[in-house]
C-alpha positions in Angstrom: -14.8 44.7 35.8 -17.6 42.8 37.7 -21.0 44.0 36.5 -24.0 43.9 38.9 -27.3 42.5 37.8 -30.5 44.5 37.8 -32.9 43.7 40.6 -35.1 41.7 38.2 -32.8 38.6 38.6 -33.2 38.3 42.3 -36.0 35.7 41.8 -33.8 33.4 39.7 -32.6 30.4 41.8 -28.9 29.7 41.7 -27.9 26.5 39.8 -26.8 23.7 42.1 -23.9 22.8 39.9 -21.6 24.8 37.5 -22.3 24.6 33.8 -21.0 21.7 31.8 -19.5 23.9 29.1 -19.5 21.4 26.2 -23.3 20.7 26.2 -25.6 23.0 28.1 -28.8 25.0 28.2 -27.9 28.6 29.3 -29.1 29.4 32.8 -31.6 32.3 33.1 -28.9 34.3 34.9 -26.5 33.8 32.0 -29.2 34.9 29.5 -29.8 38.0 31.6 -26.1 38.7 31.6 -25.8 38.0 27.9 -28.7 40.5 27.2 -26.7 43.2 29.1 -23.6 42.5 27.1 -25.5 42.5 23.8 -27.1 45.9 24.8 -23.6 47.2 25.5 -22.3 45.9 22.1 -25.1 47.7 20.2 -23.9 51.0 21.7 -20.3 50.6 20.5 -20.5 52.3 17.1 -16.7 52.2 16.6 -16.9 48.4 16.5 -19.8 48.0 14.1 -17.8 46.7 11.1 -15.7 44.3 13.2 -18.7 43.0 15.1 -20.6 42.5 11.9 -17.9 40.0 10.8 -18.7 37.9 13.8 -17.1 37.2 17.2 -17.8 34.9 20.2 -18.5 36.5 23.5 -18.9 34.9 26.9 -20.5 35.6 30.3 -19.7 34.1 33.7 -22.1 34.6 36.6 -20.0 35.0 39.8 -20.5 35.5 43.5 -18.3 37.7 45.6 -17.0 36.8 49.1 -19.8 39.0 50.4 -22.3 36.9 48.4 -23.0 39.7 45.9 -24.1 38.3 42.6 -22.7 39.7 39.4 -21.3 38.7 36.0 -18.1 39.0 34.0 -17.9 39.4 30.2 -15.2 38.4 27.8 -14.5 38.1 24.0 -12.5 35.6 22.1 -9.2 36.7 20.6 -8.9 40.5 20.1 -11.4 43.3 19.7 -10.5 46.5 17.8 -6.9 45.3 17.5 -6.5 45.1 21.3 -6.8 42.3 23.9 -7.8 44.7 26.7 -11.0 46.7 27.0 -12.2 48.1 30.4 -15.7 46.5 30.2 -14.3 43.0 29.6 -11.9 40.8 31.6 -8.3 40.9 30.5 -6.5 38.1 28.6 -4.6 35.4 30.4 -1.5 36.5 28.6 -1.4 39.9 26.9 0.7 39.7 23.8 -0.7 42.9 22.2 1.3 45.2 24.5 3.6 47.0 22.1 6.5 46.9 24.6 5.8 43.3 25.6 8.0 40.3 24.7 5.6 39.1 22.0 5.3 42.4 20.0 9.1 43.1 20.4 10.1 39.7 19.0 7.3 39.9 16.4 8.9 43.0 15.1 12.3 41.3 15.0 10.8 38.4 13.0 9.0 40.9 10.7 12.4 42.5 10.1 13.8 39.1 9.1 10.9 38.6 6.8 11.7 42.0 5.2 15.3 41.1 4.7 14.4 37.7 3.2 12.0 39.4 0.8 14.5 42.0 -0.2 17.1 39.3 -1.0 14.7 37.2 -2.9 13.7 40.2 -5.0 17.2 41.7 -5.4 17.7 42.6 -9.1 21.3 41.1 -9.1 20.0 37.8 -7.6 17.2 37.6 -10.1 19.6 38.4 -12.9 22.0 35.7 -11.8 19.3 33.1 -11.5 18.2 34.0 -15.0 21.7 33.8 -16.3 22.2 30.5 -14.6 19.1 28.9 -16.0 20.0 30.3 -19.5 23.5 28.8 -19.2 22.1 25.4 -18.1 19.7 25.4 -21.0 22.3 26.5 -23.5 24.8 24.0 -22.2 22.3 21.3 -22.6 21.6 22.3 -26.2 25.2 22.8 -27.2 26.3 19.5 -25.7 23.4 17.7 -27.2 24.4 19.0 -30.7 28.0 18.1 -30.0 27.0 14.5 -29.1 25.1 14.2 -32.3 28.2 15.3 -34.2 30.3 12.8 -32.3 27.9 10.1 -33.2 27.7 11.1 -36.8 31.5 11.3 -37.1 31.9 7.8 -35.5 29.3 6.3 -37.9 31.2 7.9 -40.9 34.5 6.5 -39.7 33.1 3.1 -39.1 31.7 3.1 -42.6 35.1 4.0 -44.1 36.8 1.2 -42.0 34.4 -1.3 -43.5 35.6 -0.3 -47.0 39.1 -1.3 -46.1 41.9 1.2 -45.3 45.6 1.1 -45.2 47.5 1.6 -41.9 48.1 5.3 -42.5 44.5 6.2 -43.2 43.4 4.1 -40.3 45.8 6.0 -38.1 44.3 9.3 -39.4 40.8 8.1 -38.4 42.0 7.3 -34.9 43.6 10.8 -34.6 40.3 12.3 -35.9 38.3 10.4 -33.3 40.6 11.5 -30.5 40.4 15.1 -31.5 36.6 15.0 -31.7 36.4 13.5 -28.2 38.9 16.0 -26.8 36.9 18.9 -28.4 33.7 17.6 -26.7 35.5 17.4 -23.3 36.8 21.0 -23.7 33.2 22.1 -24.6 31.8 20.2 -21.6 34.4 21.6 -19.2 33.8 25.2 -20.5 30.1 24.9 -19.7 30.7 23.2 -16.4 33.1 26.0 -15.3 30.7 28.7 -16.5 27.7 27.1 -14.7 29.8 26.5 -11.5 30.8 30.2 -11.4 27.2 31.3 -11.7 26.0 28.7 -9.2 28.6 30.0 -6.8 27.3 33.6 -7.1 23.7 32.5 -6.8 24.7 30.3 -3.9 25.9 33.3 -1.9 22.4 34.8 -2.0 20.7 31.4 -1.4 23.0 30.8 1.6 22.2 34.1 3.2 18.4 33.6 2.5 18.5 30.1 4.0 20.4 31.4 7.0 17.8 34.1 7.6 15.0 31.5 7.1 16.7 29.2 9.7 17.0 32.1 12.1 13.3 33.0 11.6 12.2 29.4 12.2 14.3 29.2 15.4 13.0 32.5 16.7 9.4 31.8 15.8 9.6 28.4 17.6 11.2 30.1 20.6 8.5 32.8 20.6 5.8 30.2 20.4 7.3 28.4 23.4 7.6 31.6 25.3 4.0 32.4 24.5 2.9 29.0 25.7 4.9 29.5 28.9 3.2 32.9 29.4 -0.2 31.1 29.5 -0.3 29.8 33.1 -3.8 28.5 33.9 -5.5 28.2 37.2 -8.3 26.0 38.6 -10.7 26.2 41.5 -8.2 24.4 43.8 -5.7 27.2 43.2 -3.4 25.0 41.2 -1.4 26.5 38.3 -0.3 24.8 35.2 1.3 26.0 31.9 -0.9 25.8 28.9 1.7 23.7 27.1 1.7 21.2 30.0 -2.1 21.0 30.0 -2.1 20.0 26.3 0.9 17.6 26.6 -0.9 15.8 29.5 -4.3 15.7 27.7 -3.3 15.1 24.1 0.4 14.6 23.9 0.6 17.5 21.5 1.5 21.2 21.6 -1.5 23.6 21.9 -3.2 24.6 18.7 -3.0 28.3 17.5 -5.3 30.5 19.6 -5.6 28.1 22.5 -6.2 30.0 25.8 -7.6 33.1 23.9 -11.3 32.1 24.0 -13.8 33.7 26.2 -14.3 30.9 28.7 -10.7 30.5 29.9 -10.4 34.3 30.3 -13.5 34.4 32.5 -12.5 31.6 34.8 -9.0 32.8 35.2 -10.1 36.3 36.2 -12.6 34.8 38.7 -10.0 32.6 40.3 -7.5 35.4 40.6 -10.0 37.7 42.2 -11.6 35.1 44.5 -14.9 35.2 42.7 -17.0 32.0 42.9 -18.1 30.8 39.4 -21.8 30.1 39.3 -22.8 29.6 35.6 -21.3 30.3 32.2 -22.5 30.7 28.6 -21.0 31.8 25.3 -22.9 33.4 22.4 -22.0 34.4 18.8 -22.5 38.0 17.7 -22.4 39.0 14.0 -22.3 37.2 10.6 -21.4 33.5 10.4 -18.0 32.5 9.1 -17.8 31.1 5.6 -17.2 27.5 6.7 -18.5 27.3 10.2 -22.2 27.7 11.1 -22.7 30.4 13.7 -25.9 32.3 14.0 -26.2 35.8 15.5 -27.3 35.8 19.1 -27.2 32.0 19.5 -25.5 30.2 22.4 -22.8 27.7 21.7 -20.8 25.1 23.6 -17.1 25.4 24.1 -15.0 24.0 21.3 -13.4 20.6 22.1 -10.1 21.1 20.3 -8.8 24.4 21.8 -10.9 24.6 25.0 -11.4 20.9 25.9 -8.1 20.3 27.7 -8.0 23.8 29.1 -11.5 23.7 30.7 -11.1 20.2 31.9 -8.2 21.5 34.0 -9.7 24.9 34.9 -13.0 23.3 36.2 -11.2 21.1 38.6 -12.4 22.0 42.1 -15.9 23.0 40.9 -19.0 20.9 41.2 -19.9 20.6 37.5 -23.1 19.3 35.9 -22.8 15.9 34.3 -22.4 15.6 30.6 -25.9 15.0 29.4 -24.6 12.9 26.5 -23.3 10.4 29.1 -26.6 10.1 30.9 -27.5 6.5 30.5 -31.3 7.0 30.5 -31.9 4.2 28.0 -30.0 1.5 29.9 -33.2 -0.3 30.9 -35.3 0.4 27.8 -35.5 -1.2 24.4 -36.0 0.4 21.0 -39.3 -0.4 19.3 -39.0 -3.2 16.7 -40.6 -2.0 13.5 -39.7 -5.0 11.3 -38.0 -8.4 11.7 -37.3 -11.5 9.7 -34.7 -14.2 9.7 -32.0 -11.9 8.3 -32.5 -8.4 9.7 -34.2 -6.2 12.2 -35.4 -2.5 11.9 -35.9 -0.5 15.1 -37.3 2.9 15.9 -34.3 4.4 17.8 -35.4 7.0 20.5 -33.8 10.4 20.5 -30.8 10.4 22.9 -29.8 6.8 22.4 -26.5 6.0 20.8 -26.4 3.8 17.6 -23.1 2.2 18.6 -21.0 2.4 21.8 -19.0 5.6 22.3 -16.2 6.6 24.5 -18.4 6.6 27.6 -20.1 3.4 28.8 -23.5 4.4 27.6 -26.1 1.9 26.5 -26.6 1.8 22.7 -28.7 0.0 20.1 -25.7 -2.2 19.4 -25.7 -3.3 23.0 -29.4 -4.0 22.9 -28.9 -6.0 19.7 -26.1 -8.1 21.2 -28.2 -9.0 24.2 -31.4 -9.5 22.3 -29.9 -11.6 19.5 -26.9 -13.4 21.1 -26.5 -15.7 18.0 -26.2 -12.7 15.6 -22.7 -12.3 14.2 -20.9 -9.5 12.4 -20.9 -5.7 12.8 -24.8 -5.8 13.3 -25.3 -2.0 12.8 -25.8 -1.3 9.1 -25.9 2.5 9.3 -26.0 5.1 12.0 -28.2 7.9 13.3 -26.9 10.8 15.4 -27.5 10.3 19.1 -30.0 13.2 19.1 -31.8 11.9 16.0 -34.7 9.4 16.3 -36.1 7.0 13.8 -35.5 3.9 11.7 -32.2 2.0 12.2 -31.4 -1.1 10.2 -29.6 -4.0 11.9 -28.3 -7.2 10.3 -28.3 -10.7 11.9 -25.3 -11.9 10.0 -22.0 -10.6 8.6 -23.1 -11.5 5.0 -26.4 -9.6 5.2 -24.6 -6.7 6.8 -22.3 -6.5 3.9 -25.1 -6.6 1.4 -27.2 -4.0 3.1 -24.2 -1.6 3.5 -23.5 -2.0 -0.2 -27.1 -0.9 -0.9 -26.6 2.3 1.2 -23.3 2.9 -0.6 -24.7 2.4 -4.1 -27.8 4.5 -3.3 -30.2 1.6 -3.6 -31.7 2.6 -0.2 -34.3 5.4 -0.3 -34.3 7.3 2.9 -36.8 9.9 4.1 -36.3 12.1 7.2 -38.8 14.5 8.7 -37.6 17.7 10.4 -39.0 20.9 11.7 -36.7 23.8 10.8 -36.5 27.2 12.5 -37.8 29.4 9.7 -40.5 29.9 7.1 -39.1 28.5 3.9 -40.0 30.2 0.6 -38.8 27.4 -1.7 -41.0 24.4 -1.5 -38.4 21.9 -2.8 -34.9 21.7 -4.1 -31.4 20.1 -3.8 -28.6 21.1 -1.5 -25.0 20.3 -2.5 -22.5 21.4 0.2 -19.3 19.4 0.7 -18.6 18.6 4.3 -15.6 17.8 6.5 -14.8 17.5 10.2 -13.7 20.5 12.1 -10.6 19.0 13.9 -10.6 21.7 16.5 -14.3 21.2 17.4 -15.3 17.6 17.0 -17.9 16.4 16.1 -18.9 19.7 14.4 -18.8 19.6 10.6 -17.8 22.5 8.3 -18.6 23.3 4.6 -15.3 23.0 2.8 -15.1 23.1 -1.0 -11.5 22.2 -1.1 -11.3 19.3 1.4 -14.9 18.3 2.0 -16.6 15.2 0.8 -19.6 15.5 -1.6 -22.9 15.8 0.3 -26.2 16.0 -1.5 -29.7 16.4 0.0 -33.1 16.7 -1.7 -35.8 18.4 0.3 -39.5 19.3 0.1 -41.7 21.4 2.3 -44.4 19.3 4.0 -46.3 22.1 5.7 -45.8 25.4 7.4 -46.3 25.4 11.1 -46.6 27.9 13.9 -43.1 27.6 15.1 -41.3 26.6 11.9 -41.6 24.5 8.7 -42.0 20.8 8.5 -39.6 19.5 5.9 -38.9 16.1 4.3 -35.3 15.3 3.6 -34.1 12.7 1.1 -30.3 12.4 1.6 -28.4 11.1 -1.4 -25.2 10.7 0.5 -24.6 9.8 4.1 -22.2 12.3 5.7 -22.0 13.0 9.4 -24.5 15.8 10.4 -25.3 16.2 6.7 -29.0 17.2 7.2 -28.2 19.4 10.2 -25.6 21.4 8.3 -27.5 21.5 5.0 -30.5 22.9 7.0 -28.5 25.5 9.0 -25.9 26.7 6.5 -26.7 30.1 4.7 -26.1 28.4 1.4 -28.5 25.6 2.3 -31.9 26.2 3.9 -30.5 28.9 6.2 -32.9 27.5 8.8 -31.4 25.2 11.5 -33.4 22.2 12.7 -35.3 23.1 15.8 -33.4 21.9 18.9 -30.0 21.6 17.2 -27.5 22.7 19.9 -24.5 22.5 17.5 -25.8 24.5 14.5 -29.0 26.2 15.9 -30.4 27.3 19.1 -30.7 24.1 21.0 -33.3 23.5 23.7 -35.3 20.3 24.1 -34.9 17.5 21.6 -33.6 17.7 18.1 -36.6 17.7 15.7 -35.1 15.3 13.2 -36.5 11.8 12.6 -35.7 9.0 10.2 -39.2 8.2 9.0 -38.9 5.6 6.3 -36.5 3.3 4.5 -37.4 1.8 1.1 -35.3 -1.0 -0.5 -35.4 -4.4 -2.1 -34.8 -7.2 0.3 -31.3 -8.6 -0.4 -32.5 -12.3 0.1 -36.2 -12.5 -0.9 -36.2 -9.7 -3.5 -39.3 -8.2 -1.9 -39.8 -4.5 -2.1 -39.9 -3.2 1.5 -41.0 0.2 2.8 -40.4 0.5 6.5 -41.9 3.4 8.4 -41.8 4.9 11.8 -44.0 8.0 12.2 -42.3 11.1 13.6 -43.1 11.7 17.3 -43.5 15.5 16.7 
C-alpha cells in the first residue's frame, strides 16, 4: 500500500511543518508522488471513461518508523463501483461490501421502494382514484344544478305568494318547498355515501403506501446514523471520534452527504493506523470539469471546507501544521497607497493579500487602516470590496451619507470599473461578453459555482490587451459585482476557459493572483465632477 519514491527525490528537503490543507503550494515530494499516481492512472484502460468524467485524487508523503520515505494514494468516493483497490488506501468505512450492513440494508430499502412503486401504479388503485375524482366532479356538477333548481323554485314560489294566495295554495307551496329540500338532501347524501365508499377503498391503498414510506424513512435515518457511527476518525494523538460527533462539535449539524469519503481523510486515517508519520499532502483533479464547479485536469486543489473542514481540523491535531497563509498579518504595519482624496472620500491602491474588511481572523484590513487614519469618519466606510488576493483601487467614504450615494452608483451601474488580469491561455476572441450566473458552493466556501437555476446574474465584458509569453493580458469590465465573478468567468469552460494566473481556487495557484482593479470612472456625488481614478497594475 505504501509506495516508495524513486531515488531522484532524495535531494528534496523535508518540510518543517505538515501541509495546511485548505491553502497550500504542493511540496516537491507531493508533486513527485502525484506524477507517479498520474502515470499509474494513464495505464488503467478499464477506467478510462470514468476517469474522463473527473475525480479527485490525493497523495500523502509519509515516513515509516525506520525513516523510510514513501507515499500513499487515495481517491474520493468510489472508483469503478468499488471503494477498495489494491494500489490505493482503503476507505475509512467500507459500505460497498455486498455482505456489509450498508448494502444489506440498502437492498431492504430498495425492496420497500419497489413495493411502494408497485402500489402507486397498481391498476386497481389507479382506477379507484380515477373513479373517486370523477365522482367528486360529477357530484359537484349535480349538486350545483340541483341548487340552481332550488333557487329557481323558491323564486317562483315567492313570486306567486306576492300575487296573493288562499290558505290551501299557500300550504301547497310549503309542501312543494319541503319536498324540494328533501330531494336535495337525498341527492347530497347519495353522493356523500358514494364518495365515502370510494375514499375508503382508495384510503386502504394510501394507508399501506404511507406506512411503507414511514418505514422507509425510519430505516433510511437509522442507516444514515449507523453509517455515521461507522466512520470513526483518528488524529495524530491517537484519539478516536465518530464522524457525527466531529460535525456536531464543529457545526452543530449532522455531516453532509459524502463526508469522510474524500481522499485526504482516507490518507491520514491509514497513516495513523499503520504508524506512518505524515509529512506533506496534496490533492489533484483528474479528468473533465463538473458542469457547475471549476476543476481543471491535473491541477492541485485545497480541501473543501464544508465536508473536510471539521474532519481535517480534528485529524490534524497532534501534527505541527503550517499556518494558514490567509491569516498571516503581513500588512499590519503597512498602509495602502492613497490615490485620491477629498473632503468626502478616499481611494486607495489595496495591495494583494490585504483584506478589504475584517474577517474571522484578527488580520489587519483596509477598514482598520481607515478607522485609524480617519478617526472622525463615520458610517460603513468601505464602499465596495476586493478579494484578499486582488490588488487595486478601493473606494472609501468619509461619511454615511456619501457611502450610501456611492453604493447606489455601484448598484445602478453608474461606476465604470476596469480590471487588468493575466490569464493562463492564448485567447482567440479579442473581445466579448460573458454571462454566467453565480452562487456560493455551501460545501466549499468561498468557492462559487455556475448555477442557471439558483445563481444570480453575473455579466462581464472583456477585451484582450496583448498576448504575452506566459498568457494573455485581458481587461475586464464587470457589469455586476458578484463574489469571484472575474475569476469564475475567466476559468469556466463556458467563459474564457483560461484561469487567471495564480488563482489557487479556480486555476493552478502559485505566487500572487494576477488580477488588479486598475480604474474607476464616475461622477462625483457632491461636486458633479467626472473622475477617472487609476492605479497601474504592478505586473
